[in-house]
C-alpha positions in Angstrom: 68.5 -0.9 26.6 65.1 -0.4 28.1 64.6 2.4 30.6 62.0 2.7 33.3 60.5 5.8 31.7 59.9 4.0 28.5 56.4 2.8 27.9 55.9 -0.6 26.2 58.1 -2.3 23.6 59.1 0.1 20.9 58.1 -0.9 17.3 57.7 1.9 14.8 54.9 1.8 12.2 57.5 1.5 9.4 58.7 -1.7 10.9 55.3 -3.2 10.5 55.1 -2.5 6.8 56.5 -4.5 3.9 60.2 -4.2 3.3 59.6 -3.7 -0.4 57.8 -0.4 0.4 54.5 -1.5 -1.3 52.5 0.0 1.5 51.0 -3.2 2.9 51.7 -4.8 6.2 54.6 -7.2 6.3 55.1 -10.2 8.5 58.2 -11.7 10.3 57.1 -15.1 8.9 57.7 -13.7 5.4 60.9 -12.0 6.3 59.2 -8.6 6.6 57.4 -8.9 3.2 53.7 -8.8 2.6 52.0 -12.0 1.2 52.1 -10.7 -2.4 55.8 -9.7 -2.4 56.7 -12.9 -0.6 55.0 -15.1 -3.2 56.7 -13.2 -6.0 60.1 -13.6 -4.3 59.5 -17.4 -3.9 58.6 -17.8 -7.5 61.7 -15.9 -8.6 63.9 -18.1 -6.3 62.3 -21.2 -7.8 63.0 -20.0 -11.3 66.7 -19.2 -10.4 67.1 -22.6 -8.7 65.8 -24.3 -11.8 68.2 -22.4 -14.0 71.1 -23.2 -11.7 70.3 -26.9 -11.7 70.0 -27.0 -15.5 73.3 -25.1 -16.0 75.1 -27.5 -13.6 74.2 -30.5 -15.8 77.3 -29.8 -17.9 75.6 -28.6 -21.0 73.6 -31.7 -21.5 70.6 -29.6 -22.5 70.9 -26.7 -24.9 69.5 -23.3 -24.0 66.7 -23.9 -26.5 65.7 -27.2 -24.9 65.8 -25.6 -21.4 63.5 -22.8 -22.5 61.2 -25.4 -24.1 61.1 -27.5 -20.9 60.4 -24.4 -18.8 57.5 -23.3 -21.1 56.1 -26.8 -20.9 56.3 -26.8 -17.1 54.6 -23.4 -17.0 51.9 -24.6 -19.3 51.4 -27.7 -17.2 51.0 -25.5 -14.1 48.5 -23.3 -15.8 46.5 -26.2 -17.1 46.5 -27.7 -13.6 45.1 -24.5 -12.1 42.5 -24.3 -14.9 41.5 -27.9 -14.4 41.1 -27.4 -10.7 39.1 -24.2 -11.2 37.0 -25.0 -14.2 36.7 -28.7 -13.8 38.3 -29.3 -17.2 41.5 -28.8 -19.1 40.5 -25.3 -20.3 37.9 -22.7 -19.4 34.6 -23.8 -21.0 32.6 -21.6 -23.2 29.9 -19.8 -21.3 26.7 -21.8 -21.5 24.8 -20.0 -18.8 22.0 -17.8 -19.9 22.4 -14.1 -19.4 19.2 -14.0 -17.4 20.3 -16.8 -15.1 23.7 -15.3 -14.4 22.1 -11.9 -13.8 19.7 -13.4 -11.3 22.5 -15.1 -9.5 24.6 -12.0 -9.3 21.6 -9.9 -8.0 21.0 -12.5 -5.3 24.6 -12.5 -4.2 24.8 -8.7 -4.3 21.8 -8.5 -1.9 23.5 -10.4 0.8 24.2 -8.8 4.1 27.8 -8.7 5.3 28.6 -11.9 7.2 25.5 -13.7 6.1 27.2 -17.0 5.4 23.9 -19.0 5.8 22.3 -16.8 3.1 25.3 -17.4 0.8 24.9 -21.1 1.1 21.2 -20.9 0.3 21.9 -18.9 -2.9 24.8 -21.2 -3.8 22.4 -24.2 -3.8 19.9 -22.5 -6.0 19.7 -23.4 -9.7 21.0 -20.1 -11.1 24.3 -20.7 -9.1 24.8 -24.2 -10.2 27.8 -23.4 -12.3 29.5 -21.6 -9.4 28.7 -24.5 -7.0 30.2 -27.1 -9.5 33.4 -25.1 -9.7 33.8 -25.0 -5.9 32.9 -28.7 -5.6 35.4 -29.7 -8.3 38.2 -27.8 -6.7 37.4 -29.3 -3.3 37.3 -32.8 -4.6 40.6 -32.3 -6.5 42.5 -30.9 -3.4 41.1 -33.7 -1.3 42.2 -36.3 -3.8 45.8 -34.8 -4.0 46.1 -34.0 -0.3 49.6 -35.5 -0.4 51.0 -32.5 -2.3 53.4 -30.3 -0.3 51.5 -27.7 1.7 53.2 -24.9 -0.2 51.8 -26.2 -3.5 48.4 -26.6 -2.0 48.7 -23.0 -0.8 49.6 -21.8 -4.3 46.6 -23.6 -5.8 44.2 -22.2 -3.2 45.5 -18.6 -3.7 45.2 -19.0 -7.5 41.7 -20.3 -7.0 40.9 -17.2 -4.9 42.3 -14.9 -7.7 40.3 -16.6 -10.4 37.1 -16.7 -8.4 37.3 -13.0 -7.6 37.1 -12.3 -11.3 33.8 -14.2 -11.5 31.9 -11.5 -9.5 31.2 -8.3 -11.4 30.7 -6.3 -8.2 32.3 -3.3 -6.6 35.5 -4.1 -4.8 34.0 -4.0 -1.3 31.3 -6.5 -2.2 33.8 -8.7 -4.0 35.8 -8.9 -0.8 32.7 -9.9 1.1 31.9 -12.6 -1.4 35.5 -13.9 -1.2 35.2 -14.2 2.5 32.2 -16.5 2.0 34.2 -18.5 -0.6 37.2 -18.8 1.8 35.0 -20.0 4.7 33.3 -22.5 2.4 36.5 -23.9 1.0 38.7 -24.0 4.1 36.1 -25.4 6.4 36.2 -28.5 4.2 39.9 -28.5 3.5 41.0 -27.8 7.1 41.6 -31.5 8.0 43.7 -32.0 4.9 46.0 -28.9 5.0 46.2 -27.9 8.6 49.5 -28.9 10.2 50.5 -30.8 7.1 52.9 -33.7 7.1 55.2 -32.0 4.6 56.2 -29.3 7.1 57.5 -29.4 10.7 54.7 -27.3 12.2 54.1 -29.7 15.1 57.7 -29.6 16.2 57.7 -25.8 16.1 54.5 -25.7 18.1 56.1 -27.8 20.8 59.2 -25.7 20.8 57.2 -22.5 21.1 55.1 -23.9 23.9 58.3 -24.9 25.8 59.7 -21.5 25.2 56.6 -19.7 26.5 56.4 -22.1 29.5 60.0 -21.3 30.4 59.1 -17.6 30.5 56.3 -17.9 33.0 58.3 -15.7 35.4 58.0 -12.6 33.3 55.9 -10.0 35.0 53.9 -7.1 33.5 56.3 -4.7 35.1 59.2 -6.3 33.2 57.3 -5.7 29.9 56.2 -2.2 30.9 52.6 -3.2 30.6 50.2 -0.9 32.5 48.7 -3.1 35.1 46.5 -2.7 38.2 47.8 -3.4 41.7 48.2 -7.0 43.0 45.2 -6.7 45.3 42.9 -5.9 42.4 44.5 -8.7 40.4 43.3 -11.3 42.9 39.7 -10.6 42.2 39.8 -10.1 38.4 42.6 -10.1 35.8 41.7 -7.4 33.2 43.5 -9.3 30.5 41.5 -12.6 31.0 39.0 -11.9 28.1 42.0 -11.4 25.8 43.6 -14.6 27.0 40.3 -16.5 26.4 39.9 -15.1 22.9 43.4 -16.1 21.7 43.0 -19.6 23.1 39.7 -19.9 21.1 41.6 -19.5 17.9 42.6 -23.1 17.7 38.9 -24.2 17.8 38.1 -22.4 14.5 38.6 -23.9 11.1 38.3 -21.0 8.6 41.2 -18.5 8.4 38.9 -15.6 8.8 37.4 -17.0 11.9 40.9 -17.4 13.4 41.6 -13.8 12.5 38.3 -12.8 14.2 39.7 -14.3 17.4 42.9 -12.3 17.0 40.8 -9.1 16.5 38.7 -9.8 19.5 41.8 -10.5 21.6 43.4 -7.3 20.5 40.3 -5.3 21.3 40.2 -6.7 24.8 43.9 -5.8 25.2 43.1 -2.2 24.4 40.1 -2.3 26.8 42.4 -3.7 29.6 45.0 -1.0 28.9 42.4 1.8 29.1 41.2 0.6 32.5 44.7 0.0 33.9 46.3 3.2 32.8 45.3 6.8 33.2 46.9 7.8 29.9 45.5 6.7 26.5 47.0 3.4 25.2 49.4 3.7 22.3 50.9 1.1 19.9 53.8 0.3 22.1 51.5 -0.4 25.1 49.4 -2.6 22.8 52.3 -4.7 21.7 53.5 -5.1 25.3 50.1 -6.1 26.4 49.7 -8.6 23.5 53.1 -10.2 24.5 51.9 -10.5 28.1 48.6 -12.1 26.9 50.5 -14.7 24.7 52.8 -15.5 27.6 50.0 -16.0 30.0 47.7 -17.9 27.5 50.4 -20.1 25.9 47.8 -20.8 23.1 47.7 -24.4 21.7 49.3 -24.9 18.3 50.0 -21.2 17.9 52.6 -21.6 15.2 50.4 -23.9 13.1 47.4 -21.6 13.4 49.4 -18.6 12.3 50.9 -20.5 9.4 47.5 -21.8 8.4 46.2 -18.2 8.2 49.3 -17.1 6.2 49.0 -19.9 3.7 45.3 -20.1 3.1 43.8 -16.8 4.2 42.7 -14.1 1.8 45.5 -11.8 0.9 43.6 -8.6 1.7 42.9 -9.8 5.2 46.6 -9.9 6.0 47.9 -7.0 3.9 45.7 -4.2 5.1 42.9 -3.2 7.5 42.2 -4.0 11.1 42.9 -7.7 10.8 46.2 -7.2 9.0 47.4 -4.8 11.6 46.5 -7.0 14.6 47.9 -10.2 12.9 51.1 -8.4 12.1 51.4 -7.4 15.8 50.7 -11.0 16.9 53.5 -12.2 14.6 55.8 -9.5 16.1 54.9 -10.7 19.6 55.7 -14.3 18.8 59.0 -13.2 17.2 59.8 -11.2 20.3 59.1 -14.1 22.6 61.3 -16.4 20.5 64.3 -14.0 20.7 63.6 -12.6 24.2 66.8 -11.9 26.2 67.7 -10.0 29.4 68.3 -6.6 27.7 64.7 -6.6 26.4 63.5 -6.9 30.1 66.0 -4.5 31.5 67.8 -7.4 33.2 71.5 -8.4 33.2 72.4 -11.6 31.5 73.2 -13.2 34.9 69.7 -12.3 36.2 68.1 -13.5 33.0 70.0 -16.9 33.2 68.9 -17.2 36.9 65.3 -16.7 36.0 65.5 -19.1 33.1 67.0 -21.8 35.4 64.1 -21.4 37.8 66.0 -19.5 40.4 65.5 -15.8 40.9 68.5 -13.5 41.8 69.1 -13.2 45.5 68.2 -9.5 45.7 65.2 -10.1 43.5 64.1 -13.1 45.7 64.3 -11.0 48.8 62.3 -8.2 47.2 59.7 -10.6 45.9 59.4 -12.2 49.4 58.9 -8.8 50.9 56.3 -7.8 48.4 54.6 -11.2 48.9 54.6 -10.8 52.7 53.2 -7.3 52.4 50.5 -8.4 50.0 49.6 -11.3 52.3 49.5 -9.1 55.3 47.3 -6.6 53.5 44.9 -9.4 52.5 44.8 -10.7 56.1 44.1 -7.2 57.4 41.2 -6.8 55.0 39.9 -10.3 56.0 40.1 -9.4 59.6 38.1 -6.2 59.1 35.5 -8.1 57.1 35.3 -10.7 59.9 34.8 -8.0 62.5 32.0 -6.5 60.5 30.3 -9.9 60.1 30.6 -10.5 63.9 29.2 -7.1 64.6 26.3 -7.7 62.2 25.6 -11.1 63.8 25.6 -9.6 67.3 23.2 -6.8 66.2 20.9 -9.3 64.6 20.9 -11.5 67.8 20.1 -8.5 70.0 17.2 -7.4 67.7 15.9 -11.0 67.7 16.0 -11.2 71.5 14.2 -7.8 71.8 11.5 -9.0 69.4 11.0 -12.2 71.4 10.7 -10.2 74.6 8.1 -7.9 73.0 6.1 -10.8 71.8 6.1 -12.4 75.3 5.0 -9.1 76.8 2.1 -8.8 74.4 1.0 -12.4 75.0 1.1 -11.8 78.8 -1.0 -8.6 78.4 -3.5 -10.4 76.3 -3.9 -13.2 78.8 -4.3 -10.7 81.6 -6.9 -8.8 79.7 -8.7 -12.0 79.0 -9.0 -12.9 82.7 -10.4 -9.4 83.5 -12.9 -9.6 80.7 -14.2 -13.0 81.9 -14.5 -11.8 85.5 -16.4 -8.6 84.6 -18.7 -10.5 82.2 -19.6 -13.1 84.8 -20.2 -10.4 87.5 -22.4 -8.3 85.4 -24.3 -11.3 84.1 -25.0 -12.4 87.7 -26.3 -9.0 88.7 -28.5 -8.7 85.7 -30.0 -12.1 86.3 -30.9 -11.4 90.0 -32.5 -8.0 89.2 -34.7 -9.0 86.3 -37.1 -11.2 88.3 -37.6 -12.5 91.8 -38.9 -15.8 90.5 -37.1 -18.6 88.8 -34.7 -17.5 86.0 -35.0 -19.1 82.6 -31.3 -18.5 81.9 -31.9 -16.1 79.1 -29.9 -13.2 80.5 -27.9 -10.4 78.8 -25.0 -8.2 80.1 -25.9 -4.6 80.5 -25.9 -2.4 77.4 -22.9 -0.3 78.5 -20.8 -3.4 79.2 -21.7 -5.1 76.0 -20.9 -1.9 74.1 -17.5 -1.7 75.9 -16.5 -5.2 74.8 -18.2 -5.1 71.4 -21.2 -7.3 72.4 -24.0 -4.7 71.8 -26.9 -6.3 69.9 -30.5 -5.4 69.8 -33.1 -7.8 71.2 -35.1 -7.5 68.0 -32.5 -9.1 65.9 -31.7 -11.9 68.3 -33.8 -14.0 70.6 -33.1 -15.1 74.1 -29.6 -16.3 74.7 -29.1 -19.4 76.7 -26.4 -19.9 79.2 -24.4 -22.1 76.9 -24.6 -19.6 74.0 -23.5 -16.8 76.4 -20.4 -18.7 77.5 -19.7 -19.5 73.8 -19.9 -15.7 72.9 -17.6 -14.9 75.8 -15.1 -17.5 74.7 -15.1 -16.1 71.1 -14.5 -12.6 72.5 -11.5 -13.9 74.4 
């Protein structure tokens, strides 16, 4: 039973590890086993089923004949793997020169991590021709036999990974990087043949999981004990939106490692959202709760098929250990939790859970939700009212400033016009006095204002630099001054 003080959904670290205590991460899809232990268990069960079927034949075959037939089947399987890997019934004798092989290995060893384009360039070079032919032969064979059951295809691909890893004489970390390039090369080509295969019911399970998630759209972060901001902050930005986007992008990728990269990015965004929404450091329980909320909100397309594709055709080390293995295991736990979700997991009674699942909330819950909704709406309306008042006040202040500026401009224009009239009047008066005092005889019209007046209005000019000014020129100078 979940309590209010409990943070997140409780899953111990031991529950994430393989049930065989091998130290690797397990997975609910493998009944708690890691990929290695799961494949060994399947092979043992196949052997037992074959022995049971042979013993039920009523002794038609002796024990000797049964052992002979089993050895023939085993040899046939080994030859099939060798033919797919080597392009022939048995491994050919090495024909590559030591120098060519050494150059190829040095080129591969000098690759930067994640440089898939550089890997393709080296793979197309002459020293890597043998490696390229092996990859091409395997791809062509799988495409030709794409009607095989998907589990058989998975076994062949995993055997190919195992044999290919022995080709590179590198340290383990560099071998893992090279195998990531090999996986991306192979599965990008094989995706259309093996993803959501006809031999399994992945499509039906995808639809069932989508319907299940859609029916749980009423689950709130508070029910999952997910640290979450208040509803007012949520209106502007959902802190889990980047994680939701990342998990949805997984369906667009083709290589298993690219799908795992989306899971890693989603999980990192979940931790970031937890750190911003909670004052306390996020722990593993908070992370799992947040991841469950993200899956419920995103309802990723073909989630079951994508996870099964990674399980069947991904590199074993990517799922058994490391950051990608931990995050993918948590995603598997989140999906398993959603599929088995009941009222006790959400601190609800069975009656309340059934009411929610039937699209009708309990009466008390409905009243509380209506009250919270009304309070939230009223709070938003109050904020909008305050913002509207601020906008109105700003508009009024701007209008007053604009009117004040217009009045100042009009005042300055009136002052300029008034000064212009006084200047014209003074100039005409002084010009008339100067003309009458200069000579009693006829005036030629070449008169000048007095020096003090010209200096006052900026018209001072020596007679040496300018000749006599006619009446028309004088009026033009006054007009320019105005």
